N, C-alpha and C positions, 0 to 999 in steps of 0.2 A: 226494739229490743235494747234493754239497759246494758251499758258497758259494765263488766265485772272488774272489781278492784280488789287486790290483796294488799292489806295495810299491816306493816309490821314495825312496832316500836315498843321498847321495853319500859317506857314512861307511860303510865296509865292515863294521866291527865291529857297528855298530847294525843294518845290513841283515841280517847273519847272525843276531844275537840275535832280532830281530823275526820273521824267517822261522821260526826254531825254535819261538818262542812261539805264533805264529798257526797253525802246523801242528799244535801240541799240542792245540788245541781243535777240530780237524777241518776247518780251512780249506785250500783249495787255493791256494797262494801262487805268483805270478810276481813275482820280485824283480829289480830293476835299479838300478844306481847312476847311469845316464845318463837324465836327464829327456827328452832328445830320442828316445831309444829307447822310452821309456814312451808318447810320443805315437803312435809307429808301432804299438805293441801295442794301444793303446786304439782306434785307427782300424780295426783288423782284428777286434777281439773286445770284446764288452761284458762288463765286469767288475761283479760285485755290489757289492764294497767296494774302496776304494782308500785307501792311507795315503801322503801326500805330505809330504816335508820342506819346510819353508818356505824355507830359504836354500839354494838350489842355483844352479848356473851351467851353461849359459847361460839355462836356463828355470827360474824360481822356482816355488815351490809354488802361488802365486796364479794365475799364468798357466797352469799345468798344470791347475789346477782348472777354469778358464774353458774351456780347450780340450776337456778330457775331458767335461765337462757338455754341450758342444756335440755330441759324438759319442753320448754316453749319458747322458741327463738323469736316469735313475733310479739311477745309480751313487752309492752312499753314500760320500762323501769325508770323510776325516779329515785335518786338517793337523797335522803334528808340528812343534813349535816350541820354541825356547829361551826361558829366563825373560824376557829383554828384548824379546821379539817378541810378547807376548801381545795387545797392541793390534792388531797386524796380524792375528793369528789370529782375533780377534773380527770384524774386517773380512771375513775369509774366510767366516765363518758367514753374514754378510749377503749374500755373493755365492753362497751355495748349499752351503757345507760343512756337514756334519752336526754336527761337534764338533771340538775340538782336543786334542792330547795334548802335555803339556809335558815337555820334557827338563830334568833327568835323570829316568829312571824305572828301577825295578827289575823283574825278571822277573815277580813276582807281581802288581805293579801293572799292567804292560802286559797280563798275561793276564786280569785282571779287567776292565780297560777294553775289551779286544778282545771279550770275551764280551758285554759290554753292547752293542757295536756289532753283533755277530752276532745278538743277540736282537732288536734293532731291525730288522735285515735280514729275519729270519724273520717278524716281524709285518707288515712291509710286503709281503712276498711272499704271505702268507696273505690280506691284504686285497685284493691284486691278483687272486689266484686266485678269491676269492669274487666280486669284481666281474665277472670274465670269465665265471664260471659263471652269475651273474645275467643277464648280457647274452645268454647263449644262449636264455634263455627270455623275454627282454624284447621285447615287440612294438615294431615300428618306428613308434611313435606313430600317426599317422593314414594311414600308407601302407598302404592296403588292397589286397591283390593275391593271386592264386593263380598269376600268370604266372611260369613257370620263369626267364625271362630276368631279370625285375625282382627275383625272389627271390634269384637269384645275385648281382646288384648290391648288394642289401641285405647279403648275407653279406660281400661284398668291403668294403663301407663299415664293417661291424662289425669286420672284421679290422684295418683300418688306423686305426680310431678312436683307439686308445690309443697312437698314435705321433705324432711331430711332422711327418711328411711332409706337404707341401702337397697338396691335393686340388683337382682341377678337375672341375666337374660341368657336363656338356653336355646340352642338351635344348631342345625347343621351349618356348615360353612356356606356362606352366600345367601343366608336367609334374611339378612338385613338387620343384624344385631346392633351394629354401630349406628345405623340409621335410626333405630328405635331409641337408642341411648341419646342421640342428638335431639330427637323429638322431645323426650322427657326433659332434657336440659332447656330447650327452647320454650317449653310450655310452663316453665317454672319462673319464679321471681328472680332466679339466677341467670335467665336467659341472656341478659346483656353482659354477663361475666364470661371468663375464659372457659373453653371446653378443651381438656387435654386428653389425648389418647395415647395409651402405651400398649404395644403388642408384646405381651410377656414371653411369647414363644420365640421371638426374634432376637432376644438379647441373652448373653451369658449371665451367670449369677452376679458377678461383680459389676457388670455394666448395668444390669437391671436395678441393683440397689442404688447406684449413682443416679440413674435416670429418674427413679421415684423420689429419692430423698435428697439428691444433690451431693456435692462434695466440696471440700476446701482445697486450696492449693497445697500440693505436696502430700495429699492423702494416699496416692498411689502413683506409680510410674505413669507419666503422661498427664497428670493433673497439674497443669501449668498455671491455673488460675481458679478462683472460686466459681462455682457453677450452681445455680438454682435447680432443684429437682422439680418434677411435674407437680407434686403436691403443693409446693411453695408457689409455683407459677400459677396454679389454678385457684389460688385464694379468692374467695367470693364466687367461685363458679363450680365446675363439675370435673371429676377425673373419671375417665372410662378405662378400665383395665380389661383388655381383650385376652382371651386364652388364659384365664386366671389359674387354671389347673397346672400350668407349666411353671409356676413360680417355685423355686427351690425351697426346701423346708426351712433353712435358716432365714431366708427373706420373708417367709410366711409369718414367723414369730414377730418380726419387726412390723409387718403390715397389720398384724392383729393388734399390736400395741397402738399403732396409729388410729385404727378404726375405733378403739376404745376411748381414746383421749384427744384425737386429732393433734397429737404432739409427736415430734420426731427430732433427730439430730442429723445433720449432714454427715456423710462419710468423712472420718477423720476429724470431726469437731465434737466438742463436749457441750456446746450451747444448745439448749432445748428451744425449738421453735414451735409455734402453735398456729394453725391455719383454720379457716372456715370453708370446707369444701363438701360438695355432694359426691357420693361414692356409687358408681355403677360398674358392675363387673359382667363379663360374658365368658361362655365356654361352649365349645361344640362337642364336648364329651359328657357322658352321663356321670354327674358328680357322685352319685351313690356308688357307682363302681370304683371311682378313684378313692373314695373314703374307705371302702372295703380293702383296697389294695394298700392302704396306709401311706399314700404319697401326698395326702392333703389333710391338714389338721381339722379335726372335728369342730374345735372351738372357732376357728376362722370360718368354717362353712356356715355356722349359725350366725356369724356376724354379717357375712356378705349377702345371705338370702333372706333379708327382711321381707321382700316381696320377690317371688320368682315368676318370670314371664317366659314361657316356652313357645318359641316361634315355630309354626308348622312348616315343613318343607314344601316347595312349590308343587311336588307331584300330588300333595294332599289338597291342593286348591287349584284344580285344572281350569276352572272357570276364569281364573285371573290371568291365565297365560295370554289369551287374546288381547286383554286390556293392557298388559305389560308390553306386548309387542308393539301395539299402537303408541303407547306412551314413549317408549325408547326410540321408535322411528321418528316421532315428533321431536324428541330431545336432540337426536344426532343429525336430523335432516336440516335443522336451522331453518333458513328461509325457504328452502326447496325440499319439501317433504315427499320422498318417493313413494309410489305405489308398491304394493306387494302382490306378486303373482299368486293366484288362488292355490296352486299346487304347492308353492313355497310356504304360503301361509299355513296350509294343512299340515305340512311336515313339521313346522315350528310349533303349532298348536298341539300336536299329538306326541311330541317328544317328552321324555320323562324328566329331563333337566336335573341330572345328579348334582350338578354344581349350583342349582337353585337360581335365585334372581340374578346373582352376580354373573353366572355363566350366560343367562339369557341376554343381559345387558351387553356383555362383551361380544356375543354373536351378532346382535342387531347393529352394534357400532361397526363391526367388520363388514356386514352386509351393505350398509349405507355407504361406507367408504368404497367398497368394490363397485357399487352400482353407479357411482358418479352422478347422483341426482336423477338417474333413470329408474325404471321399474326393478325392484329386487326379484331376481329369478332364482330357480332351484339351483343353478350352478354357482350362485353366490354363497350358498350355505356350506358350512364345514362338512367334511366327509362323514363324520359320525351321525350327523342329522340326515344327510341325503340317503345314506345306506340303511337307515333303520326302517323307513316306511312302515308297513303294517305286517312285515314278515316275522317279527320277533316272536318266538315261541315262549309261552309262559306256562307255569304249572297250573293245575286245576285249582289249587288253593289260592294262587294269586288272582286268577280269573274270577273266582268266587268273591274274594275281597273287593276287587274293583267293581263288580256288578252290584253287590250289596251297598257299597258306598254311593254308587250312582243312584240307586233306587231311594236310599235314605234322603239324598239331596233333592230329589225331584218329587217327593211325596210330602204331604203336609203333616203326617203324624206317623207314630210307630205302628198303629193298627193298620193304616193304609199300606205302609211299607210291607208289613207282614203278609197282607192280602195279595199284593203284587208278586211277592216272592213265593207265595204258596206254603208258608210255614207259620207256626203259631208265634205270638209275641215273645214267649219265653225262650223259644229257639233263637229267634232273632237277637234277643238280649245276650245270649251266650256267644253267638257269633260276633257280635259287636265287641264284646269284651275280648275275645280271642284275637280279633284283628285290630283292636285299638281304635275302633271307629266311634 
């Protein structure tokens, strides 16, 4: 596959010469003398390499670099500059350009330089391909599951990991939202960078703003020194905002501006800072209800939910419970992994786990601790699990939902499930819609 090149220079002779030279080493060139046309091209297609003349009107090479990098962060950009503009070209490198090419140049010099850029592109592509190949076999850290729905969501997370799109993770408390956010971060090219977490529900409005954006000395009582915020500390990595619906409306406006431009000011400062961070948010609430209530901005909602991943509660993936029990027993048992009494295992496996995976993990940690390396017995379990056994009375509707869910899981098709249930497929479809199955 040929590498694609976007070439922009308002001098027609240089444009023709560079096009011939780049095509001579096997590159696919799209050339234009109009920088505004280049922006339109870059917004519709991602180019592998770009050569931008520094001095152009009405959009110069630096501005073009900034805009194209916003559309396509992986594009390798070279700035073409005259002798007197080398300092500006060096500034372009600080802003994300790969290198600069100084005018005047001859055909052979240009060919040699372009080959160097092309070799760099091939190396970057090889590394990216190797990383993607590795991710195919990379386990999702501690996300233990055989549930088809959750496996599908993990694959979706893996697909969007190496992009800059914002991700919103929905799910009840304890379903593993932060774990999935870390998986997305680690599966991306930012994996070696920082991963910063902020629990928005745990901080007051003033503290939250300072936590996100930082502050300068004297900005408020107690600000005895300058302090970086999480966005600044996460430059080159990922910021994860948990319980994003708890952000006050005034801070929401500042967060919206940051998501639009990745620019902000520390509290009490007028200097604008710019960072390169990936943004992931999470909530355990239904955002549509929050929007209806008017406590969350519509425009912020559309910014944070570039891709939405809704994690299922543990009660909807009962087959995973035995796997998780064994996983956590092994995790907390260290060198001495205790056995589990069959009756204790049965109670654990049949419990509905309102606190989801986090509750299950805490219970297993407690059991391993109390068992002191010996067999985990029923008396090691918390009272709410020991007492539930099979005596809990449920409504007919809940019983029907659970049975239909089980039949669907254990049959290969809708037709077979309908046959087992003794109803026609249309009725089964209505009941699945009613129960959210």
